[in-house]
Structure formats: structure tokens, C-alpha cells
N, C-alpha and C positions, 0 to 999 in steps of 0.2 A: 440813446440819449436824445436824438432828434424827436422821437415820438413821445417822449415823456416830459419834454421841456416845460409844458404848461402846468405841470403838476409839481414842479420843484420851486423852492424859494430862490429868489434872485441870487442871494449869497452863495447858495449851493451850486447854482449853475455857473457863476463866476469862478468858484473854486474848481469845479470840474474842468472848465475850459482852460484855466491857467495851468492846472496839473497836466492836461493834455498838451499844452504848449511846451512846458519845460521838460516833459518826459518823452516828447516825440522826436524821432529823427526828422531832419528837415531837408528840403530840396529847394534850391533857389530858382525862381521863375526867370526865364530869359527876358522878360519885359523890362524896358528901360525905366529908370526912376530918376527924379530930380535929385540934386545933391542932398537935400534935407530928407527926401523920401528914402534915398539909399542909406543914409545914416540910421533912419528908423528901422529899416529892414535889417541892417547889421545888428542893431540893438536886440531885435527879436531873435535873430539867429544865435547871438551870444547867450541869451537866456536859455534857449533850447540846448546849446552845447554845455552850459553849466549844469543843466539837469541831467544830461547823459553822463557827464563826469561824476556827478553825485551818485548816480545809480551804480556806476561801474567801479566805484572805489570800495573794494571788498573789505578794506580794513576798518570802515566806519561801523560803529555800533549803531543800534536803532536811535539812540539819543543823539549821537553825532550826526547821523543822516538827517534827522528832523531839524537839528540846529542849522545845518547847511541849507536845508530846504527853506527854512524861515528867512535865512539871509538872502536867498534868491528872490523870495517873494517881496521882501522889503526893497531889494534893489530894483525889482521890476515894477512894482505898483506904488503910486502916490497915495498911500493909505489915508493920510490926514486930509488930503484934498478931496478924495472920494467921500470920506466921512462927512466933511462939511457940505458937499453937494447933496448927499442923500438926506441930510437933515433938513435941507430946503429952507423954506421961509421960517421954520421954527428955530433955525440957528440964531436969528436976531433976538429972539425972546429968551434964549437960554442964558443963565448966569455963567460967569467965568468958570465956576466949579463944575457946573453941568456940562459945559463944553469940553472941559478937560477930561471928565469922566467918560463922556460919550466918545471922544477920540480914542481913549484907551480901550474901552470896551469894544468899539467897532473894529479897531485894528486887531485886537487879540482874537475876536470872533473870526475875522477873516483868516488870520494866520493859522488858527487852530483848525478851521474848516479845511483849509488847503492841506495842512499836514496830515489830517485824518484820511485823506484820499491818496496817500502815497502808494498804496498797494493797487491803485487802479490802472497801472500801465499794462496794456495788452498788445503792444506792438504798433501803436499809432504812428503814422507819418504825417508830417505837416509840410505843405507846399505854400510858399509865398506867391500870391497871385499878382498883386500890384500894390502901389501905395499912392496916396493922393494928399496934397496939402489943402486944408480947409481955409476958406477965406473968412476966418474969424480973428478977433484981436490977438488971441494966443498963437495963431498960426499952427493949430494942431495938425497932426499927420495921422491918417488912418491907413493902417497896413492890413490888407485883405489876405486871409489865408484859408486854406482848405485842409481840414484834419480828417484823415482817412483811417478807419479802423480795420482790423482783421475780422474774419468771420462773417463777412457779408453785410455788416451794418452800413447804413447810409452815411456818406460823408457829411461833415458839419462845416458850414460856412461860418467862420469866426473872424471878425474884424477887430483890430486893436487900436483904440484911439490913444495917441501918444502926444505928450506935451513936454516941452522943455521947462523944467522947474529947478531953479538954483544951479543952472548950468548943466543939469543932467536930464536925460530923457526918462520919462516915467509913463507907465500905462495909467490912464485915468478912466477908461471905460472899456468894456468888452461888449461887442454887438454880436449876438448869436442868432443866426437865421433872421437878421434884420431887427432884432429886439435889443434895445439898450438895457444892459443889466443894471447900470447905475440908475437909470430912470425908473426901472421897475422896482428897485430897492427903495428909491425915494418915495414912490407911490405907496409902497407897503408901510414904510415908517410914518408917512403922513397919516395914513388911516389909523395906525396904532395911537399916535399922539392925539388925534382928534377924538379918539374914543376914551383913552385913559390918561392922557397928558404926558408931558415930558418925563416926569418921574416914573410914570408907568412904563414908558419905553425903556428907560434905564433899568428898571426892575426886570423887564422882559429879556433884555440883553444879558443881564447877570444870570438869569435862570437858564437861558439857552447855552451860555458859556459853561455853566456848572454841569449841565447835562453832557456836553461834549467832553469835558475834562474827565468826568466820572466814567464815561463810556470807554475811555482809553486806559483806565487803570485796571 
């Protein structure tokens, strides 16, 4: 995964990273954290524990497992906030109808992308390295982790930017090997909109989603 990161779409990388997070066994770093940092680390640990429980519940059908997985994704990620961020400056020029459709399409695209990678678990383990509070208005917290694979693959440095929204902690970005996936997605969408406009982006998202759904049938 580390070697092919430049050739994947940001959404695919975020999906793979989140799958690795919630499907990985985890180990707590002995490093001390601030109270808010410790809460963010517990949040990450609980998502990982939820993923393991989902995998180990043998009574789940494929449909039930995907439904539970989607619930975990919605619990973990601030999908609407990420969608508005990746729309960037174009958000201000979208109509209310376009904003609503973009939020729906973006969220469903991310959820479907994540769900389609459920079979990607290969014994990964995740270690929490540290957490740090950012000096920004939202007081975001970044939890640094290392995801290790079996079979001799290089470990992945994954950092999870977490923000409190509506009284709940949510992931608003994933930084893989120093690259912000939200920023990369924003640049990709900006290029699409500048080339074919907002309606063109919506059409593109509809088409991508249709291909994903068709591939699962």
C-alpha cells in the first residue's frame, strides 16, 4: 500500500486506511497524553474494537455485516464536514439543491468504498504512537498510529485528525505518510469542477457510485 499510494484516488486511500483502522488489532502506546488526547486515543481504540467485534460475530449475514460496518464509518467519520471541506471554495457557489446532492453522493461514495474493502483484512495490527492538540480554533487532536501488516509489507504511518462536533468526536481527515487525504480529495474535485463544472462533478460522482454498486451485484 505504501508503494502504490501515489497511484490511488484519495477516497480509495482513505477507505483503505479506515478499513485498516477498524479491522486491526491495537496496542496502546505507553506515551502519556493530555486528557483530550487520551479521549481521542480511546475513541480510536473503540472504533478498532467495534471492527473486531463485527468481524467475529459469526451470526451476521453479509448484509448485516455491511450494515454494521456502515454504522461504524458514520460513527467514526464526519462525512458531511469532510464533504464540505473537499468541495472547497466551490461550496459557496453551489445552490442548496446542489449542496444537498453533493453531501448525499459524497457520503454514499465513501460508505460504499469502505464497505467494498471489507475483505481486505490480513492480520494488520495498529499501534497508537502519540496524540497532540492543534492550536487552531477547533482545537483538533491528531492521533498518530502505525499500522503493521503481515507478510513483510512496510508499516504505514497513519494520523487521524479528530474534532469534537455536536459533543461527539469525529475523524475529519486521515494523513497517510504525511499526505492529507482530505486535501488531496479537495484538489481532485477542484480540478474536476474547473474542467466540467459543478454539475459535471455531480455526474461524475453518480457514475462512480453506479460502477461501485454494479460491481457488488
